[in-house]
C-alpha positions in Angstrom: 34.3 65.9 -127.3 36.6 66.3 -124.6 36.1 69.6 -122.2 39.1 71.5 -124.3 37.1 70.5 -127.6 40.1 67.9 -128.4 38.3 64.8 -129.5 39.3 61.9 -128.0 39.2 58.0 -129.4 37.2 55.3 -127.4 40.4 53.2 -127.6 42.1 55.8 -125.1 39.2 55.7 -122.6 39.0 51.8 -122.5 42.8 52.1 -121.8 42.4 54.4 -118.9 39.3 52.6 -117.1 40.0 49.0 -117.1 36.9 46.7 -116.7 35.5 45.5 -113.3 36.0 42.1 -114.6 39.7 42.5 -115.3 40.5 44.3 -112.0 39.1 41.1 -110.1 41.2 38.9 -112.3 44.2 40.9 -111.2 43.3 41.0 -107.6 42.9 37.2 -107.3 45.9 36.4 -109.1 48.1 38.8 -106.6 46.5 37.1 -103.7 47.5 33.8 -105.3 51.0 34.9 -105.7 51.2 36.2 -102.0 49.7 33.0 -100.5 51.9 30.4 -102.1 54.9 30.8 -100.1 53.1 30.5 -96.8 51.3 27.2 -98.1 54.7 25.6 -98.8 56.2 26.6 -95.6 52.8 24.9 -93.9 53.2 21.5 -95.8 55.0 19.0 -93.7 58.4 17.5 -94.2 57.4 13.8 -96.0 60.6 12.8 -95.4 60.8 13.8 -91.7 60.2 11.3 -89.3 57.0 11.5 -86.6 58.3 13.0 -83.2 58.0 10.3 -80.8 55.5 11.2 -78.0 57.3 11.9 -74.7 56.9 9.3 -72.2 55.2 10.5 -68.8 57.6 11.0 -66.3 57.3 8.7 -63.1 57.2 10.6 -59.8 59.9 10.4 -57.6 59.8 8.2 -54.6 60.7 8.6 -51.1 61.8 5.7 -48.3 58.9 5.6 -45.3 59.8 3.3 -42.2 56.7 2.3 -40.3 56.0 -0.3 -37.6 53.1 -1.8 -38.8 51.4 -4.4 -36.3 54.8 -4.7 -34.7 56.9 -5.5 -37.9 59.2 -2.9 -39.3 58.4 -2.1 -42.8 60.6 0.2 -45.4 58.4 1.4 -48.3 59.5 3.3 -51.2 56.3 5.7 -52.0 55.5 8.8 -53.9 55.3 11.7 -51.3 50.9 11.8 -52.5 50.3 8.1 -51.4 48.1 8.2 -48.5 48.7 6.1 -45.5 45.6 4.0 -46.8 47.1 3.2 -50.3 50.5 2.5 -48.5 49.0 0.0 -46.1 47.0 -1.9 -49.1 49.1 -1.3 -51.9 52.7 -1.3 -50.9 52.5 -3.4 -47.4 50.0 -6.0 -49.0 47.9 -5.3 -45.8 44.3 -5.1 -47.5 42.0 -5.7 -44.2 42.0 -1.6 -44.0 39.1 -1.0 -46.3 38.7 2.1 -48.9 35.1 3.3 -48.6 34.6 6.7 -49.5 38.3 8.1 -49.8 36.8 11.2 -47.9 37.2 10.6 -44.3 33.3 10.2 -43.8 32.7 6.7 -43.4 35.5 5.4 -41.1 36.2 2.2 -43.2 39.9 2.7 -43.3 40.3 3.6 -39.5 43.6 2.6 -38.1 45.5 3.2 -34.8 48.6 5.3 -35.0 50.8 6.1 -32.3 47.6 5.1 -30.1 45.3 7.2 -31.8 42.6 6.5 -34.2 42.4 8.2 -37.4 41.4 7.9 -41.1 44.2 6.9 -43.2 42.5 8.0 -46.4 43.0 11.5 -45.0 46.7 11.4 -44.3 49.6 10.9 -46.2 51.9 8.0 -45.5 55.1 10.2 -45.5 53.9 12.3 -42.4 53.8 9.1 -40.2 57.5 8.2 -41.1 59.2 6.3 -38.0 55.6 5.9 -36.2 53.8 2.8 -35.3 50.6 1.9 -37.0 48.0 -1.1 -35.8 45.6 -2.3 -38.6 42.8 -4.9 -38.0 45.4 -7.6 -38.7 47.3 -6.5 -35.7 44.9 -6.3 -32.9 44.6 -9.8 -32.0 47.5 -10.4 -29.6 48.9 -13.7 -31.2 47.9 -15.5 -34.8 45.2 -17.7 -34.6 43.3 -15.9 -31.7 41.0 -12.8 -31.1 41.2 -9.8 -29.5 38.4 -9.4 -26.8 37.0 -6.7 -29.1 36.8 -9.0 -32.3 35.1 -11.8 -30.0 32.6 -9.4 -28.4 31.8 -8.5 -32.2 31.0 -12.0 -33.2 29.1 -12.7 -30.1 26.9 -10.1 -30.3 26.6 -10.2 -34.3 27.8 -6.4 -34.5 28.2 -6.8 -38.3 26.6 -7.9 -41.6 28.3 -7.7 -44.9 31.3 -6.8 -43.4 32.8 -4.0 -45.4 33.0 -1.3 -42.4 34.1 -4.1 -39.6 37.9 -3.8 -40.0 37.5 0.3 -39.3 34.8 -0.3 -36.5 36.9 -2.8 -34.7 39.8 -0.3 -34.9 38.0 2.5 -33.8 36.0 0.5 -31.2 39.4 -0.8 -29.7 41.2 3.0 -29.4 37.6 3.8 -28.0 38.3 1.7 -24.9 41.5 3.1 -24.4 40.5 6.7 -24.7 38.0 6.3 -22.3 40.3 4.7 -19.9 42.3 7.7 -20.4 39.8 10.0 -19.2 39.2 11.6 -22.8 35.9 13.4 -23.0 33.2 13.2 -25.4 30.4 15.3 -26.6 27.9 13.4 -24.5 30.2 13.6 -21.7 28.1 15.2 -18.6 31.3 17.1 -17.2 34.3 16.9 -19.2 36.5 17.6 -16.2 35.7 13.7 -15.1 35.8 10.5 -16.8 32.0 8.8 -16.6 31.8 6.2 -14.6 30.8 3.9 -17.3 30.2 4.3 -21.0 26.6 4.6 -21.5 25.0 4.0 -25.2 25.0 7.2 -25.7 28.9 7.7 -25.0 29.2 4.7 -27.2 27.2 5.9 -30.0 29.1 9.4 -30.1 32.5 8.0 -29.7 31.7 5.6 -32.8 29.8 8.6 -34.6 32.7 8.6 -37.4 32.1 5.1 -38.5 29.2 4.4 -40.8 27.5 1.0 -41.0 25.5 0.9 -44.1 23.9 -2.5 -43.0 22.4 -0.6 -39.5 23.9 -3.0 -37.3 24.3 0.0 -34.6 22.5 -1.6 -31.7 25.0 -4.5 -31.9 28.0 -2.5 -32.3 27.0 -0.4 -29.0 26.2 -3.7 -27.1 29.6 -5.3 -28.0 31.7 -2.4 -27.0 29.6 -2.4 -23.8 30.7 -5.8 -23.2 34.8 -5.2 -23.5 34.6 -1.4 -21.6 32.9 -3.5 -18.8 35.5 -6.2 -18.4 38.5 -3.3 -19.2 37.3 -0.4 -17.2 
């Protein structure tokens, strides 16, 4: 009996209160109908060709004019090319070595405008129009040796030889710096050039060049020989 004493049939109650199973079936069907267009839209077009990968864009190059060991060079290099890589990869002068590539070992030392620098720490474009001397250009003429190169041989100032090009360039510039009156951290009075290059002076001035073989005593001896003849 209903609250108003009106008889009701079980059929009407079933129609007004759908079962839980029927409700879940209806919800699942509605979800399937809604998802169908989205799934269709995400299907790749089987007839369309696959997009070709974009080729990597080459960095633009720029001309750099250098006078290397007395010879003119015009190199086309990227702006990010170091002087070290320009010498080795573009000019073909592989005497200058790449060691740490961080300015710590000195193997890449060259002489630019009369000053020794680590060529791995500077860009080639920064030296446009300048003069560069590498180990290949230390000798005054072909088939000869510079005084420093001869002293390194006479004093056995190298072992594996990998650091030797940088050592030679650094030592050569060291002599010129000393003769110009440049002081070092070992100079007793920086107002005056020391009367001679002591072992301490040479070690300090060569401290930027590392020899992993440990030929330091012989390197000092070689530099002293040249300093005594050119001071």
